[in-house]
N, C-alpha and C positions, 0 to 999 in steps of 0.2 A: 780481492778484498777491497771494499769501498774505503776511501780515505776518510778518516774521522775528522770532525770539526773541533778545532782546539783554538779558542780565542780568549782574549782579555777584553771584557766589555765594561762600559760605564753607563748604566741605565739612567743615572741622574744627570748625566751630561749630554745635552741634546743639541748643542750648537754646532756640532760637526768639527772634525779635526781633532788633534790631540787635546786632552784636558789641560787647562791652565791652572797652575798652583802657585800659591804665595806663602810666605812664612806664616806658620800657625794654622794653615788651612788643612782640611781633612779630605782625603781622596778615597772614595768608596767605589767598589766595583765587584765584578764576579769573573771567575775563570769558568768559561762555558765549554763543556765537553759533550759532544754528540757522537756516539759510537753505535755501529750497527751489529757488532758482535763483542762479546766480553773480552777485556784486556786484563792480563795479569801484570801487576806493577807493585812497586814497593812504596812509593810516596809521590805526592804532588807538592812541589815546593814553589814558592814565590819569592823572588829577590827584587830588591830595589836599589839601584846604584846611581850616584851622581858623580861625574868625572869630567875632566878635560884632557884633551890630547892635542899636542902641538907639534908641528914639524920642526925639526932643528935647522933645516935648510930648504924652505919651500921654494919650488920652482918659480912661483909668481913674484918673489922678491929677490931672486938670484938669477940674473941674466946669463951668468957664465955656467950655470948648473947643467950638467949632463947626466942622463939617467944611466948609471952603471950598476946600480943596485937599488933595492927598495929603500926609500928615504927613511932615515932614522927619526923616531918620534920620542917625545917625552910625555909621560902620563901622570896625572895626579888624581887620586880618588878622594872625593869629598866625604862620601859615606857609602857603605855597602851593608845593607840589612837583608835578612832572609827569614822566612817562616815556613812552616809545614802546614798546608791546608788539608791534607788527607794522608793517612798511612803512617809508616814508620820512618821517621826522619833519620834514623841510624842505618837505614838500608839493610836491615838484617832479615826482615820478614817480607812476604809478599801477600797481596790480597787481590781480589777481583773487582774490577769496575764492570757492572752489569750493562747489558745493552740498553740504550736509551740516552736520555739527556741528564746531565749532572751539572749543577751550578754550585761553585764554591765561593762564598762571599768573603771579602776582605776589606780592611779599612787601614789607611796609612795617614798618620798625622805628622805634618811637617813641624819641626821645631821652629822657634822664633829666631831663625838665623837667616841672614841675607846671603844665600849662596849666589854665585854668578848666574847671570841670565842665560837661558838656552840660546845657542847660536852655532851655526855651521858655516865656515868659510873655507876657501882652498888652503889656508894656512893652519887652521885649528878648528876644533869642535868641542863645544861644551854641551853635554847631554845628560838627561835624566831618563832612565829606562827601567821599566818593570819587565821582568822575565819570568814566565811560568814554565816549569819543566815537569813532565811525568817521567819518573825515574824507575829503572830496574833495581833489583837488589845488587849489592856490591859484588857478588860472585857471578853475575851475568856477563856474557861476552860484550853486550852493548849497554852502556850506562843510561842513555837517554832514549826514551820511546817517542815522546812528543815534546816540542819546544815552541814557544811563542814569545816575541818581544813586542813591547808597546812603548813608544816614546811619550814623555810627558813634557809639556812646556812649563818651564819654571820662570817666574817673573818676581824679582825681589821687590821689597817695599821701597817706595820713593819718599825720601825725606829731604826737604829743602829748608834748613834751619834759618831762622831770623837772626842775623848776626848784628852786633852792635855797630853803630856808625863809626867809621874810622876817619880821623883827621889827618891821615898820612898824606904827604905831599901837599898839604894846604887845602885839600878839598874836603871841607867840613861836612858836606852832604853826600860824599861819594863813599860807598862801601867797597868799591873795587877801583883800583888804580894801577895802571901799567904803562911803562914807557920804554922805548928802545930806539936805536938808530936804524934807519933803512937806507941801504946803499953805503958806498965807501967815500971817504974824503969829503971835500967841501961841496961836491955835487949831490950829496945825499940829503936825507930829511931826518928830522927827529919827530917821532910820533908818540903821542900820549893819549891814552884811552881811560875814561872814567865811566862808572856806572853805579846804579843803586842796588845791584844784586851781586852776590858772590856765589850763589848756588842756584841751579835751575833744574826743573823737572822736564821729562820728555814732553815735547809739544809746547813748552813755554816760549813766550816772546823774549827776545834779547834786544836791549836798547843800550847803546854805548855812545857817549859823546867823544868825538875825536878832535884833537888839535895837532896839526901837522905844520912844522916849521922847517924851512929850507931856503937856500939861496937861488934855486932854479924855479922857474914858473911851473906850477902844477897844472897839467892839461886834463887829466882824467884819473879817476879813482874807481877801481873795481874791487869786489870782495867775494869770498866763498867760504862756507863752513866746512872744516876738515876734521875727520876722525883719524888719529894716529894710533897705531898699535905697536907696542914694543914687546918683544919676547925676551925674557931673561932666563938664565940657567946657571947654577942650580936653584937660585932664589932671586926674588925681586929686591934690589937694593932700596934703602931709604932714599926719599927724594933728594936730600942734601948730599947723598953719596953717589948719585947716579952719574954725574959728570966725572967722578973720580974712579969709577969702576965700569968703564965701557966694555971691558973684557967679558962681562957677564951678559951683555946684550947679544943675542943670537941674530936677530933681524928686526927690521922696522918696516912697516907698511902704512900707507895713507889711503883713505877713502874719502872722496868728495861727496858731501852730504847735500849740497845745494848747487844749483846752476850759478855760474859766475854772473854777478849783477853789477850794474853801474851804481855808484854812490854819489849822489849830488853833494856839492860842497860850495862854500862861500869863502872868498878871500877877505881877510881883515883889512879895513881901510888904513890901519896904522901898524907899525911893527910892534909886536908883542914879545918882549924878551921871554925866552923859554929856558929857564935855569934848571939844569939837571946835572948835578955833580957826578953822577955815575956814567952818563953817556955823552953829554954834549960839551964840546969845547967852548971856551969863552967867546971866540969869534963867531961861532954859529949861533950862540945864545943871543947875541945882541945885533944880529943883522939878518937880512933875508925877508921872506914873506911868511905870514901865518894864515893857515886855512882851517876852517871849522866844518865839521860834518856830523850828522846824526845818523848812526848806523842802526837800522831796525831790521831784524830778521826773526825767524821762528825755527826752533829746533825740531827736527823730525821726531815722530813718536817712537821710533825704534832705537834712539840713542840709549846706551847702556847706563844703568843706574850706578853700578859699582865700577870704580875706576881701576880696580885691580882684581886679578884672579890668582891662581897658584903660580903661573909663569908669565902672565900678560899684564901690561899696564896700558890703559886707554887715556888719551889726552884729546880734548876737544878745543879747537881754537878757530878764530876768524883769520883767514889769510887775506891780506890787503895787497893790491897791485897798484903801484903809483906810476903814472906816466908823465914824463916831462918832454920838452922839445928835443932832448938829446938821448933819451933812453927810458927804460922801465925798471922798476924794482918791485920785489915781492917779499 
């Protein structure tokens, strides 16, 4: 018996690879069946499911992990819809598909919902899959006669809102402001970053003004863009609760998105007090040297639009490496 051809095709999509869909988009296609002899079947069904599956203890982020059993995973289903393209959906009756070519057309419309973006890594998988099945009646020994799956690439809408200008920390023109200590004790630095954007799209340029204050001479500054993924179970905590509920974090991993690059900087000709009641001691605020730098980089086009899924939270940040005559800090 010759093997029948059973495929999901998208005639309107000619770019090659899986179709790309967005919120409110419509996906049209056909289930293509080519058989050389008649087949008795009950129905042809088509299902469409979006889901994520994450490992609870991935080997890539657990150096002490040893394979004693199949790794446990957690799964969340975003949606799962199905329809009958031919036959009896209750699987009570059977009919005959005649010899030749049969094409069953279908159309799927996505709701205006920003589902997470399709992605597969060693730690997790977010996928959207169309599955066609030619099924026997419910009293048959074998339920499935033919089966075919087709992945769909889903890309959520990108929205970078224009936010009002913030006067926080005295920067009347800066929409973004962040400060923190780098290193310990009096040998460390206080770093402050300001920028005119609080939200970015994939591929956007990122410009930050940096001010670094410390008592040791700064020799070199380098930076890299990092993507951090945190997996939580049974649910993602609110950002303000994250530090209070570390027990729900199963694992954390980082991915470097850019090559480490040198950052040119200039030393201020005079001491500029860097007052920060949250991080800086009074002695460090009023002594040492101040350095200024303009950090310019560009986000990759594959950064994720949504910062949370069912179990995952994504954080993007710039990692700075500061080098002095006596050590380095990051």
